[in-house]
N, C-alpha and C positions, 0 to 999 in steps of 0.2 A: 379430572380429580375432584373429589369432594373437598370442602373447606378444611375438614379435619386432616385429610390425607395431604393436602398442600402444606398445611402447617407442620405436619410431621416431617415431610420432605425438607422443608426449610430448616427445621431444628436439627435434623440429621446432618445437613450440609454444614451448619455452623459448628457442629461437634467434630466433623471429620474432613471437610474439604477446604483446602487452601486455594483461594481464587487468585487469578493473575491481577496484578496492578490494583490491588484492593487493600484497604485497611481492614483486614479480616476481623480483628478484634472488635471493631465498631459495629459489626452486623448484629450483635446480641444486645445493643443498646436500645432503650425504649424509642419507639417511633421508626426504627429501621426495619426494613423488610427485604429479604432476599428475593430478587426477581428470578423466578424459575420459568423457563420456556419449556413447554411440554410437547408441542407439535407445530407443524407448519403446513400451509397449503397456499399454492400460488405465491403471491408476494406478501403473504400474511403469516404471522406466527401467533399462537395462543399461549397465554401463560397458564400456570398451574390452577388458576381459578376459573379458567375458561374464557377470559377476556381476550379479544382479538385486537391485533395491532398491525399496521402497515410496517413492514421491516424496511425502514428508511435508510438502513446502513448495510443491507445485504449481509447480515450476520456481523462480520468484521471485514467487509469488502470481499467476501468469499462467494456468496450465493448468487452468482450471476443469473442462474435460471430459476431462482426462487425455490419453491418446495414441492412442486407437483410432478417432478420427473422421477420420483422414487422407484416406481415399478420398472422403468427402463434401466436405471442404474442397478437395481437389485438383480435384474436379469443378467446384466454384464458381470456383476460381482459373483453371482452363483456359477456362471459358466467358468469364470477364471478360477474360483476356489475348487471347483470339481476337477479342474485340470492340474493346477499347481498353486498351492497356497503360499509358498515362499521359496525364493532362491536369491542369493546375494549377487550383487554386481561386484565381485571381489576376485582378485588374483586370477584373471583370465576366464571368468565365468559370467554368463549372462542368461537371459531368458527372453522368449519371443515378445511378450508384452512391452518390455522396456525398449527392445530394439525397434519395434514398430512405432512406439511413441516418439522415440528420438528421431526417426525418419520423418514422421508426420510433423513434428515441430520444425524441422529444417525447411519444410515446404512453406510455412507461414512466417518464419522468422525474418528479421531484417536481413538486408543484403550481406552476403559473405558469412552468415552464421550457419554452420553446418553440423556442429557437434553439441551434445548435451551431457552434462554431469548431473545426476539426480540426487536429491536429498529429501528431507522430511518436511521442510518448511522454508519460509523466507529468510530467516536469520542464517540458517545453514547454507542457503544458496549464496548469500552475501559473503559469508565467511569463506566459502569455496572460491568465490571470485578473487578474494584477497590472496588465497594460497596459490591459485593459478597464476595470478599476476606476479607474485614473488618468484614462482618457479620459472616462469617465462623469462624474466629478466636475468635470473641466475644462469640459466642455460645459454643465454646470449652473452654471457661474460660481464654482466652488470649487477653483481650481488649487492652493491651499495644502494640500490633503489629500494628503500625500506620505509618510505613515507607515503601517506595518502593525503589526498585533498578531498574534502567534502564541503557541504554548504551549511551555512548557519541555520540553526533551527531544524536541521534534518534529523530524521529517525530512520535507522537502517537495521535495527534489531537489538536484542537484549542479551546475546551471548557476550562473553568477555571481549572477544575480538570486535564484534559488530558494535558494541557500546562505544568503542573508540571512534567510530564513524558517526556516532549519534551525538548531536549537540544539544544536550539537556543535562545541566548539572545535577538536577534532582534525581536523574536516573544513573548518572555516571559516578558521582562523587562517593556514594556509599561503598563502592567496590575498588577504590584506590586508583593508582596511576593507570593510564590506558595501555593496552597491549600493543597498539599501533600508533606511531607518531603521526598525528593527523593535524593538518592545517585547515582551518575553516575560512571560507570566503563567502561573499554575499550570495543569498538566494535571489530569486527573480521577483520578489514581492515589491512592487513599486508604490504600494499604498503609503501615503504620508511623505513621499519623496518630493523633491522640487519639481515644478511644472514641466521643465524641459525633458524630464525623464518619461513623460507621456509619449514621446516620439520613440518608436522602436529602434531606429538606427542609433540615436543618441544613447539610449539606455543600454543597448547591446554593446556598443563600443566601450562604454564606461565599465560594464561588468567584465568584459574580456580583458580590458586594460588592468583592472584590479587583480584578476586571476593571473595574468602574465607577470605582474609585479610579485605576487606571492610565489610563483614558480621560481623566478629568478632569485628571490630572497632565500628560499629554502635550498636552492641549488638544483637545477633541472636533473642532474645526474643522480639525485637522491629520491626522486618522485617515482613511485611505482604505478599509481593509478589515481584517477579522479572518478568519484562516484556521485551520481545525481539522478533524481527521479525526473522523468519527462514533465510530470505535474507533481510538485512537492506536496505531499499529504500534510505533514505537520506544519502548522502555521496557516493552514487553510487553503488547500487546493490551488497552489500557486503555479500559474501557467508561465511559460517562458516568452520573451519577446521574439519577434521575427529575427532570424539569423543567429540566434544564440547557440543552438546545437551545432550548426555549421562552424561557428567560431570555436566551440569546444573541440571539434574534430581537427580543425586546423592547428590548434595549440598542442593537442596530443601528438599529432604527426611531427610538428616542429621540434618538440622537446622529448619525444620518445616514450612518454608514459601511455598506459592503456586507459581507454575511456569505457567506463562501466555505467550502463543504464539500469538503475534499480526499478524494475517494472513489477514488483511484487503486487502492487495495487493496480497499476494502470494497464497491465496486459489483459488480453482476453475480453476485449469489448468495453471496458469501463468508460473509455472516451470515444467509442465508435470504431476502433481499429483493433486488429489482433494485438498489436503492440503500440502503446501510446506514443513512443518515439517516432513512429511512422508519420504521425500528424505533423511533426515539427522537423522532418528531414534529418532525424538523428541517424548516425552511422557508428554505433558503438562497437567496441571490440568484444565486449562481454555483456550479456543481459541476464539479470536475475529475475525469476518469476516464482510464484506460489499461488496461494489463495484461489483465484479464478481458474487455474489450470484444471481443477477437478470440480469446480462450481460448489465447493464446500462439502462434497459427498465423501471425501477421503483426504487425509493429509498427504501433501506432496509439495516439494520445491524442486527447482531446477536452475542450473546455471548454463546458459547457452553461450557457446564459445566460437569465435570467428576462426576461419581458416588460417589467418595470419598467426594466431596464437597456437593453434593445434599443430601447425607445421613445425613449431619449435618444441612444444612439450611432448610431442609424439615422435621425436627423433629416436632412432634405434638405440636401445639401451637406457633411455631416459625413463625414470619411474615417477609417477605422480603419487607420492606417499600421502594419500588422503582418502577418506571414505567414511561411509555411514552404514550401519547394520541394515537399516530399512530403506536405503536409497533405491529408488525405482521399484519399490515393492510391487509384486505382480497385481495385487488387488488395486492399489492406487493407479498403476499404469493402465489397467483395463478401464477403470472409471474415467481417467483423463481422456482416453481414446473415445469413450462413449460421449463424454462432454463435448469434445470437438466435433464429433459427428452430429450431435443434436444442434449445436450452435450453427453449423452450416445448413443443416436440413431445415431448421425453423427460422433461418435468416435473422438471427439475433443481432448481428452487427447492423443490419439494415433497419431494425427497429430503433436502435439508438440513433442512427444517422437521420432517420425520418422524423424523430421527435425532439432532437437536441436543440434545434433553433427555437422552437416554441417554449421548451423548458427553460432555455437561457433567458428568454424574455420574461417569463414568469418570475424567475429568480432575480433578475436585474431590477424588477419593480420593487423588490424589498428594500432597495437603497433609499426609497422615499421615506422610510420609517426613521424617526429620530435616533433610535438605538443602533441602527445599522450604519457602520462606517464604510464598509466595502463588501461587495459580493464578488467572489472569485470562483472560477472553475470552468468546466467544459464537459460535454457528453452528459453522462449521468453521475457527475461528481462535482458537488458545489459546497461552498461554505459562505456563511455570513460572518464577517468580523464585527464585533459589537463595540460600541463606544459608550462611555458612562457619564457620570455626573460631575467629574472633575474638569478643570479648565483644559488640561492636556488630553482629554478624551478618555482618561482612565476611570476606574471604578473605585470609589471609597470602599473601605472594608465592609461597611454596612450594606452598600448596594451590591457588592460582590456576593455576600452571603445571601442576600434577599433574592437577587435576580439570577445570577449565574449558577449558584449552588442549589437553589430551591425552586423559584417560580417557573423559570423557563423549562427545565427538564420535567418538572411535575406537570405543567400544563400541556406540554407536547404529549406526554404519555397518557394523560387524561383524555386528550383528543384522539388517542388511538394511533400515535406515531412514535416509532422508535428512531431517534436520531442521536447524533453525538453532540453533547454540550460539554465543552472542556475549556480550561483556562490555564494552559501551561505557557506556550509561547505567546498566545493572544487569546482573548475570550472569543469563542467561536461556536456557531451552530453548524454542523456539517451533515450533508445529505448525500447518500450514495445508494439509491434504490436498486432493486433487482433489474436486470436488463430486459426482462419480459414485461416491465411496466407499460401500461398503455397511457394515452393522453389524459383520460379521466383520472387515473390514479396519480399521475404527476401533477395535475391541477389540484387534486385534493391535498397532496403533500405540500405544495406551495401555499395553499390556502391555510392549512394548519399552522405552518411556520409564520405566515403573515399575521394571523390572528394572535398567536402567542407573543410575537415580538411587538405587536401593537399594544397589547396589555402591558408588556414590560416597559415600553416607551413611556407609557403614562405614569409609570412609577419612578422614573428617573428624577 
């Protein structure tokens, strides 16, 4: 785009487009500029002015393959659209692409996961998990199981139901009381905790004891499900201690609720496995996915369901009164199938596995910077938690405005890196590069983050 065309595009957006999670009215203020992405290639994107950036967030954790596979996906899309543009998965009707994809997912899914309910995105997948859990318990004669358990600081979506599972007052309070009665327990972030919690066995025991107390307090007979991410995104790529997911499974079995792994971000290679829970020995009853299932080339979500659950909800005469118009859309299903084919053919998981240890070392080195309080993550999924100028490690209002809201995001972008800098549950810089990234690119990402945070450290 020319400069004039880019400005016209930005002006048109300000007049007509409502952006997600944005103070839209502020975009027209002096000094504010709408960031318009116009094209992508490999692990890079270009803005409307022709400036190139490393996409250090894979779009929004979606673009596992970067941006160079367009011709292959276009071929798959054209073939599907020439055969069948649309057909619903509704009242006894299906189509070949969705059937093939469901079968393909069953072959890579966690143990005992054999069925898939499709949707259009991650929030719909999580909402589906809730409805399936409620239906499962009702059909088993336990309609009183109407509560959920989630973890503090968690984000599971922005629909009215999934907001109930999301622990963020800024997101939930504007919309009134939650639709689901949810109890929140500790997540697995041990940063700032007492030294004894550095021991996995001690920490896991403490977390599970707290969870069991919450279950007993609520009444086990009232709990329908517990939902957790294998690596919790919000709060900064929070990994679990050893034995944690095995402990969740044991409690779910003991008290009769369903265990849901929210893998909207962690599935499809983000941490080097098809499903992030596989790294931690998770055995969920339900898995929710989206984002990487199509590598960002089309919208799709899915709720993967274990045989234990489907044996109940598929009883003769039982009806699952739930659905979405575009669930399992033929185009999205065809693209998801091609994505899985490419990931296997080009050994994308092997690329993450081969580079993750070196990337972990580069990211861990950032802890030497004064502004970095902790570095968390695994695979191609990391965050730096920042500490500030106050005695308790927080930021004064001045430092927050200067560093978190201005200098750090501005310097990262000036250096050619798109990353996530946010300050909701904690001040964080987050990195989730495309899974096609090579060692040189990962080194470049780490170097840009290091340089930026070194400058910020000097300003504390």
